[in-house]
OpenMM code with the backbone's topology and positions (N, CA, C; nanometers):
from openmm import Vec3, app, unit

residues = "MET LYS ILE GLY ALA GLY GLY LEU GLN ALA GLN VAL ALA GLN GLU THR ALA ARG VAL LEU ASP THR GLY ARG ALA ARG PRO THR ALA GLY GLU ALA LEU LEU GLN SER ARG ASP LEU ALA MET ARG ARG GLN ARG HIS GLU LEU HIS LYS ALA ALA GLU ARG MET ARG ARG ALA ALA GLU LEU TYR LYS GLN PRO LEU GLN PHE THR VAL LYS LYS ASP LYS LEU ARG ILE TRP ALA ARG ASP ARG ARG SER GLY ALA GLY ARG GLU PHE THR LEU GLU GLU ALA LYS ALA TRP LEU GLU GLU LEU ASP GLU ASN LYS GLY LYS ASN LEU ILE GLY TYR VAL".split()
positions = [
    Vec3(-3.1173, 15.2824, 18.0500),
    Vec3(-3.0529, 15.1606, 18.0163),
    Vec3(-2.9387, 15.1409, 18.1030),
    Vec3(-2.8774, 15.0589, 18.1714),
    Vec3(-2.7615, 15.0325, 18.2396),
    Vec3(-2.6504, 14.9969, 18.1264),
    Vec3(-2.5614, 15.0169, 18.0970),
    Vec3(-2.4854, 14.9729, 17.9848),
    Vec3(-2.3588, 14.9136, 18.0934),
    Vec3(-2.2898, 14.7897, 18.0329),
    Vec3(-2.1938, 14.7864, 18.1663),
    Vec3(-2.1674, 14.6266, 18.1226),
    Vec3(-2.1580, 14.5396, 18.1987),
    Vec3(-2.1483, 14.4194, 18.1855),
    Vec3(-2.2037, 14.2943, 18.1094),
    Vec3(-2.3868, 14.3567, 18.0867),
    Vec3(-2.4292, 14.2946, 18.0382),
    Vec3(-2.4198, 14.2277, 17.8803),
    Vec3(-2.3069, 14.2938, 17.7972),
    Vec3(-2.2765, 14.2999, 17.7010),
    Vec3(-2.3710, 14.4364, 17.5853),
    Vec3(-2.4351, 14.4953, 17.6599),
    Vec3(-2.4869, 14.6043, 17.5587),
    Vec3(-2.3663, 14.7373, 17.5081),
    Vec3(-2.2294, 14.7500, 17.5958),
    Vec3(-2.1341, 14.7872, 17.5589),
    Vec3(-2.0996, 14.7921, 17.3893),
    Vec3(-2.0229, 14.6869, 17.4146),
    Vec3(-2.0035, 14.5849, 17.2749),
    Vec3(-2.1293, 14.6455, 17.1559),
    Vec3(-2.2507, 14.6614, 17.1715),
    Vec3(-2.3750, 14.6508, 17.0991),
    Vec3(-2.3728, 14.8550, 17.0594),
    Vec3(-2.3264, 14.8883, 17.1489),
    Vec3(-2.3565, 15.0131, 17.1494),
    Vec3(-2.2076, 15.0984, 17.0398),
    Vec3(-2.0977, 15.0569, 17.0881),
    Vec3(-1.9717, 15.0516, 17.0294),
    Vec3(-1.9871, 15.0514, 16.9116),
    Vec3(-2.0481, 14.9272, 16.8639),
    Vec3(-2.0900, 14.8692, 16.6661),
    Vec3(-2.1211, 14.9248, 16.6632),
    Vec3(-2.2513, 14.9914, 16.6941),
    Vec3(-2.4084, 15.0882, 16.6396),
    Vec3(-2.2910, 15.2037, 16.6134),
    Vec3(-2.2281, 15.2874, 16.6884),
    Vec3(-2.1601, 15.4314, 16.6622),
    Vec3(-2.0568, 15.3928, 16.5434),
    Vec3(-1.9420, 15.3049, 16.5510),
    Vec3(-1.8455, 15.2569, 16.4411),
    Vec3(-1.9465, 15.2790, 16.3222),
    Vec3(-2.0548, 15.2288, 16.2948),
    Vec3(-2.1588, 15.2343, 16.1555),
    Vec3(-2.1818, 15.3718, 16.1359),
    Vec3(-2.2270, 15.4300, 16.2366),
    Vec3(-2.3048, 15.5571, 16.2384),
    Vec3(-2.1769, 15.6823, 16.1911),
    Vec3(-2.0344, 15.6172, 16.2499),
    Vec3(-1.9150, 15.7360, 16.1787),
    Vec3(-1.9142, 15.6644, 16.0384),
    Vec3(-1.8505, 15.5612, 15.9880),
    Vec3(-1.8196, 15.4894, 15.8757),
    Vec3(-1.8992, 15.5411, 15.7818),
    Vec3(-2.0452, 15.5689, 15.7921),
    Vec3(-2.1355, 15.5778, 15.6998),
    Vec3(-2.1292, 15.7476, 15.6701),
    Vec3(-2.0648, 15.7902, 15.7437),
    Vec3(-2.0313, 15.9688, 15.7177),
    Vec3(-1.8852, 15.9970, 15.6241),
    Vec3(-1.8266, 15.8643, 15.6033),
    Vec3(-1.6734, 15.9014, 15.5175),
    Vec3(-1.7188, 15.8889, 15.3918),
    Vec3(-1.6544, 15.9468, 15.3275),
    Vec3(-1.6552, 15.9594, 15.2039),
    Vec3(-1.5759, 15.8922, 15.1076),
    Vec3(-1.6418, 15.8407, 15.0228),
    Vec3(-1.5477, 15.7005, 14.9157),
    Vec3(-1.4693, 15.7345, 14.8353),
    Vec3(-1.3169, 15.6918, 14.8420),
    Vec3(-1.2425, 15.7303, 14.7689),
    Vec3(-1.2743, 15.7290, 14.6119),
    Vec3(-1.2100, 15.8104, 14.5638),
    Vec3(-1.2389, 15.8552, 14.4015),
    Vec3(-1.1736, 15.7433, 14.3132),
    Vec3(-1.1818, 15.7155, 14.1700),
    Vec3(-1.1174, 15.6382, 14.0918),
    Vec3(-0.9992, 15.6561, 14.1498),
    Vec3(-0.9310, 15.7590, 14.1155),
    Vec3(-0.7951, 15.7574, 14.1073),
    Vec3(-0.7455, 15.7054, 14.2300),
    Vec3(-0.7335, 15.7672, 14.3602),
    Vec3(-0.7373, 15.6774, 14.4592),
    Vec3(-0.7197, 15.5217, 14.5049),
    Vec3(-0.8659, 15.4524, 14.4044),
    Vec3(-0.8363, 15.3473, 14.4355),
    Vec3(-0.7837, 15.2918, 14.3678),
    Vec3(-0.7350, 15.3702, 14.2232),
    Vec3(-0.5865, 15.3050, 14.1307),
    Vec3(-0.5015, 15.2950, 14.2118),
    Vec3(-0.4480, 15.4289, 14.2539),
    Vec3(-0.3270, 15.4239, 14.3638),
    Vec3(-0.2952, 15.3112, 14.4576),
    Vec3(-0.4129, 15.2860, 14.5571),
    Vec3(-0.4272, 15.1647, 14.6046),
    Vec3(-0.4077, 15.0918, 14.5928),
    Vec3(-0.4516, 15.0198, 14.4678),
    Vec3(-0.4319, 14.8520, 14.3935),
    Vec3(-0.3027, 14.8704, 14.3378),
    Vec3(-0.2480, 14.9851, 14.3519),
    Vec3(-0.0819, 14.9675, 14.2578),
    Vec3(-0.0078, 14.9580, 14.3650),
    Vec3(-0.0303, 14.9949, 14.4845),
    Vec3(0.0667, 15.0136, 14.6003),
    Vec3(0.0163, 14.8448, 14.6828),
    Vec3(-0.1184, 14.8224, 14.6724),
    Vec3(-0.1227, 14.6286, 14.7461),
    Vec3(-0.0388, 14.5885, 14.6257),
    Vec3(-0.0333, 14.5607, 14.4851),
    Vec3(0.0371, 14.4731, 14.4460),
    Vec3(0.1722, 14.5038, 14.4563),
    Vec3(0.2188, 14.6260, 14.4530),
    Vec3(0.4008, 14.6411, 14.5135),
    Vec3(0.4149, 14.6208, 14.6255),
    Vec3(0.3098, 14.5876, 14.7463),
    Vec3(0.3904, 14.5438, 14.8718),
    Vec3(0.3315, 14.3954, 14.8275),
    Vec3(0.2410, 14.3272, 14.7567),
    Vec3(0.2557, 14.1648, 14.7226),
    Vec3(0.3862, 14.1600, 14.6697),
    Vec3(0.4320, 14.2166, 14.5794),
    Vec3(0.5641, 14.1680, 14.4976),
    Vec3(0.6189, 14.1626, 14.5850),
    Vec3(0.6617, 14.3091, 14.6881),
    Vec3(0.7327, 14.3145, 14.7929),
    Vec3(0.7657, 14.1551, 14.8776),
    Vec3(0.6343, 14.1304, 14.9080),
    Vec3(0.6618, 14.0059, 14.9917),
    Vec3(0.6961, 13.8624, 14.9327),
    Vec3(0.6463, 13.8549, 14.7801),
    Vec3(0.6959, 13.7614, 14.7249),
    Vec3(0.8631, 13.7738, 14.6969),
    Vec3(0.9333, 13.8603, 14.7098),
    Vec3(1.0310, 13.8934, 14.7162),
    Vec3(1.1406, 13.8535, 14.8087),
    Vec3(1.0822, 13.9150, 14.9106),
    Vec3(1.1260, 13.8239, 15.0606),
    Vec3(1.0968, 13.6988, 15.0887),
    Vec3(0.9942, 13.6086, 15.0595),
    Vec3(0.9615, 13.4914, 15.0738),
    Vec3(1.0695, 13.4143, 14.9999),
    Vec3(1.1047, 13.4732, 14.8639),
    Vec3(1.1979, 13.3705, 14.7715),
    Vec3(1.3547, 13.4657, 14.8216),
    Vec3(1.3746, 13.5067, 14.8851),
    Vec3(1.4777, 13.5724, 14.9164),
    Vec3(1.5325, 13.4680, 15.0346),
    Vec3(1.4169, 13.4512, 15.1442),
    Vec3(1.4421, 13.4165, 15.2576),
    Vec3(1.4884, 13.2184, 15.2253),
    Vec3(1.4179, 13.1521, 15.1171),
    Vec3(1.3891, 13.0947, 15.0548),
    Vec3(1.5642, 13.0475, 15.0152),
    Vec3(1.5945, 13.1217, 14.9151),
    Vec3(1.7624, 13.1335, 14.8975),
    Vec3(1.8390, 13.1157, 14.9841),
    Vec3(1.8229, 13.1847, 15.0962),
    Vec3(1.8823, 13.2153, 15.1971),
    Vec3(1.8958, 13.1343, 15.2680),
    Vec3(1.7915, 12.9965, 15.3200),
    Vec3(1.7967, 12.8638, 15.4232),
    Vec3(1.8629, 12.7814, 15.2692),
    Vec3(1.8322, 12.8031, 15.1467),
    Vec3(1.9070, 12.6602, 15.0446),
    Vec3(2.0915, 12.6955, 15.0769),
    Vec3(2.0759, 12.8277, 15.0839),
    Vec3(2.2311, 12.8218, 15.0974),
    Vec3(2.3312, 12.8028, 15.2104),
    Vec3(2.2740, 12.8315, 15.3010),
    Vec3(2.2924, 12.8035, 15.4619),
    Vec3(2.2559, 12.6323, 15.4755),
    Vec3(2.1743, 12.5862, 15.3843),
    Vec3(2.1944, 12.4118, 15.4231),
    Vec3(2.3209, 12.3226, 15.3340),
    Vec3(2.3233, 12.4053, 15.2254),
    Vec3(2.4278, 12.3683, 15.1753),
    Vec3(2.5734, 12.4348, 15.1960),
    Vec3(2.5891, 12.5027, 15.3040),
    Vec3(2.6932, 12.5858, 15.4009),
    Vec3(2.7685, 12.6719, 15.2737),
    Vec3(2.6978, 12.7496, 15.2450),
    Vec3(2.7725, 12.8675, 15.1102),
    Vec3(2.7607, 12.9513, 15.2282),
    Vec3(2.8546, 13.0695, 15.1337),
    Vec3(2.8683, 13.1819, 15.2306),
    Vec3(2.7733, 13.2734, 15.1423),
    Vec3(2.6664, 13.2542, 15.1253),
    Vec3(2.5853, 13.3624, 15.0503),
    Vec3(2.5101, 13.4230, 15.1111),
    Vec3(2.4974, 13.5877, 15.0589),
    Vec3(2.3709, 13.6700, 15.1026),
    Vec3(2.3058, 13.7085, 15.0615),
    Vec3(2.1462, 13.7093, 15.0721),
    Vec3(2.0439, 13.7634, 14.9872),
    Vec3(1.9752, 13.8430, 15.0472),
    Vec3(1.9196, 14.0237, 15.0208),
    Vec3(1.8856, 14.1411, 15.0474),
    Vec3(1.7898, 14.1189, 14.9379),
    Vec3(1.7031, 14.2286, 14.9520),
    Vec3(1.5691, 14.2666, 14.8682),
    Vec3(1.6234, 14.3611, 14.8518),
    Vec3(1.6560, 14.4719, 14.7294),
    Vec3(1.6192, 14.5592, 14.6994),
    Vec3(1.5145, 14.6386, 14.6725),
    Vec3(1.4796, 14.7452, 14.7783),
    Vec3(1.3662, 14.8181, 14.7702),
    Vec3(1.3309, 14.8828, 14.6372),
    Vec3(1.4090, 14.9784, 14.5874),
    Vec3(1.3931, 15.0712, 14.4852),
    Vec3(1.3871, 14.9993, 14.4009),
    Vec3(1.4514, 14.9041, 14.3258),
    Vec3(1.4225, 14.8052, 14.2006),
    Vec3(1.3755, 14.6920, 14.1816),
    Vec3(1.3329, 14.6352, 14.3255),
    Vec3(1.2019, 14.5174, 14.3626),
    Vec3(1.2924, 14.3799, 14.3084),
    Vec3(1.4114, 14.4060, 14.2886),
    Vec3(1.5085, 14.2629, 14.2682),
    Vec3(1.5915, 14.2056, 14.4189),
    Vec3(1.6435, 14.0864, 14.4032),
    Vec3(1.7184, 14.0287, 14.5339),
    Vec3(1.8614, 14.0437, 14.4732),
    Vec3(1.9850, 14.0651, 14.5759),
    Vec3(2.0960, 14.1194, 14.5511),
    Vec3(2.1492, 14.0179, 14.6291),
    Vec3(2.2453, 13.9410, 14.5286),
    Vec3(2.2727, 13.8142, 14.6191),
    Vec3(2.4454, 13.8289, 14.5969),
    Vec3(2.5020, 13.8345, 14.7251),
    Vec3(2.6549, 13.8381, 14.7280),
    Vec3(2.7693, 13.7124, 14.7915),
    Vec3(2.8589, 13.6372, 14.7584),
    Vec3(2.8881, 13.5942, 14.7919),
    Vec3(3.0053, 13.6423, 14.8889),
    Vec3(2.9986, 13.6002, 15.0398),
    Vec3(3.0686, 13.6712, 15.1383),
    Vec3(3.2386, 13.6568, 15.1050),
    Vec3(3.2811, 13.5673, 15.0701),
    Vec3(3.4447, 13.5157, 15.0377),
    Vec3(3.5066, 13.5815, 14.9321),
    Vec3(3.4113, 13.6063, 14.8077),
    Vec3(3.4951, 13.6658, 14.6834),
    Vec3(3.4364, 13.8272, 14.7373),
    Vec3(3.3226, 13.8399, 14.7214),
    Vec3(3.2482, 13.9596, 14.7454),
    Vec3(3.1569, 13.9742, 14.5932),
    Vec3(3.1878, 13.8897, 14.5366),
    Vec3(3.1199, 13.9182, 14.3523),
    Vec3(2.9777, 13.8976, 14.4282),
    Vec3(2.8844, 13.9616, 14.3129),
    Vec3(2.7348, 13.9423, 14.3412),
    Vec3(2.6302, 13.9584, 14.2246),
    Vec3(2.5290, 13.9559, 14.2705),
    Vec3(2.4438, 13.9358, 14.1446),
    Vec3(2.3299, 13.9902, 14.1589),
    Vec3(2.2120, 14.0540, 14.0748),
    Vec3(2.0931, 14.0664, 14.1158),
    Vec3(2.0004, 14.0143, 14.0378),
    Vec3(1.9177, 13.9797, 14.0825),
    Vec3(1.7901, 13.8275, 14.0390),
    Vec3(1.6671, 13.9330, 14.0735),
    Vec3(1.6079, 13.8797, 13.9515),
    Vec3(1.4281, 13.9271, 13.9535),
    Vec3(1.3673, 13.8202, 14.0053),
    Vec3(1.2337, 13.8160, 14.0356),
    Vec3(1.1628, 13.7336, 14.0975),
    Vec3(1.1620, 13.5532, 14.0414),
    Vec3(1.1280, 13.6740, 13.9114),
    Vec3(1.1447, 13.5010, 13.8022),
    Vec3(1.2353, 13.4068, 13.8167),
    Vec3(1.3782, 13.5124, 13.8256),
    Vec3(1.5093, 13.4450, 13.7889),
    Vec3(1.5401, 13.3356, 13.9246),
    Vec3(1.4527, 13.4004, 14.0498),
    Vec3(1.4897, 13.3915, 14.1776),
    Vec3(1.4366, 13.2474, 14.1724),
    Vec3(1.2798, 13.2385, 14.1079),
    Vec3(1.2284, 13.0955, 14.1436),
    Vec3(1.3155, 13.0212, 14.0604),
    Vec3(1.3262, 13.0654, 13.9266),
    Vec3(1.3906, 12.9587, 13.8604),
    Vec3(1.5229, 12.8965, 13.9111),
    Vec3(1.5955, 12.9807, 13.9773),
    Vec3(1.7354, 12.9482, 14.0583),
    Vec3(1.6888, 12.8317, 14.1412),
    Vec3(1.5625, 12.8613, 14.2339),
    Vec3(1.5302, 12.7942, 14.3291),
    Vec3(1.4674, 12.6261, 14.2746),
    Vec3(1.3809, 12.6344, 14.1867),
    Vec3(1.3646, 12.4965, 14.1109),
    Vec3(1.4979, 12.4410, 14.0954),
    Vec3(1.5705, 12.5094, 13.9857),
    Vec3(1.6979, 12.4375, 13.9705),
    Vec3(1.8104, 12.3678, 14.0580),
    Vec3(1.7805, 12.4738, 14.1813),
    Vec3(1.8621, 12.3894, 14.2920),
    Vec3(1.7958, 12.2898, 14.3513),
    Vec3(1.6464, 12.2617, 14.3543),
    Vec3(1.5904, 12.1415, 14.3887),
    Vec3(1.6064, 12.0346, 14.3102),
    Vec3(1.6262, 12.0423, 14.1752),
    Vec3(1.6654, 11.9237, 14.0696),
    Vec3(1.8034, 11.8907, 14.0806),
    Vec3(1.8993, 11.9695, 14.1030),
    Vec3(2.0485, 11.9252, 14.1364),
    Vec3(2.0989, 11.9372, 14.2418),
    Vec3(1.9994, 11.9455, 14.3462),
    Vec3(2.0245, 11.9164, 14.4912),
    Vec3(2.1602, 11.9973, 14.5339),
    Vec3(2.2071, 12.1307, 14.4785),
    Vec3(2.2957, 12.2002, 14.5538),
    Vec3(2.4463, 12.1796, 14.5049),
    Vec3(2.4461, 12.1142, 14.3513),
    Vec3(2.5848, 12.0699, 14.2780),
    Vec3(2.6733, 12.2146, 14.2690),
    Vec3(2.6011, 12.3366, 14.1953),
    Vec3(2.6421, 12.4367, 14.1726),
    Vec3(2.6171, 12.5454, 14.1807),
    Vec3(2.5727, 12.5680, 14.3858),
    Vec3(2.5101, 12.6625, 14.4233),
    Vec3(2.5778, 12.8003, 14.4315),
    Vec3(2.7717, 12.7920, 14.4282),
    Vec3(2.8288, 12.9332, 14.4297),
    Vec3(2.8643, 12.9372, 14.2835),
    Vec3(2.8089, 12.9012, 14.1921),
    Vec3(2.8229, 12.9147, 14.0508),
    Vec3(2.7288, 13.0412, 14.0213),
    Vec3(2.6079, 13.0760, 14.0376),
    Vec3(2.5081, 13.1441, 14.0104),
    Vec3(2.5417, 13.3089, 14.0670),
    Vec3(2.6369, 13.2907, 14.1512),
    Vec3(2.7029, 13.4487, 14.1991),
    Vec3(2.7878, 13.4756, 14.1580),
] * unit.nanometer
topology = app.Topology()
chain = topology.addChain("A")
for resn in residues:
    res = topology.addResidue(resn, chain)
    for name in ("N", "CA", "C"):
        topology.addAtom(name, app.Element.getBySymbol(name[0]), res)
């Protein structure tokens, strides 16, 4: 049977992948737990990065010289005023509260948080 442009090549590749996949051992319960912890950590980092980006956009919108970075080791957002050098750390919950309050006040006291 000829394998070529007739579409059989894709079918053969799928069958080969299935055969290779069944030979692999499943992860143990401990490995699965570590993978789930890693997934939760990645999700939390992703949420922190999204919040930091929203905070950066808000500061840029209100023309405030604030800089936001995510500290990977502490899982916190570090906010710094570029003019004075003052800084502060935010947890994810504090960052969300800061953004909600900023939406309510429309940026009246943006610089006072850092």
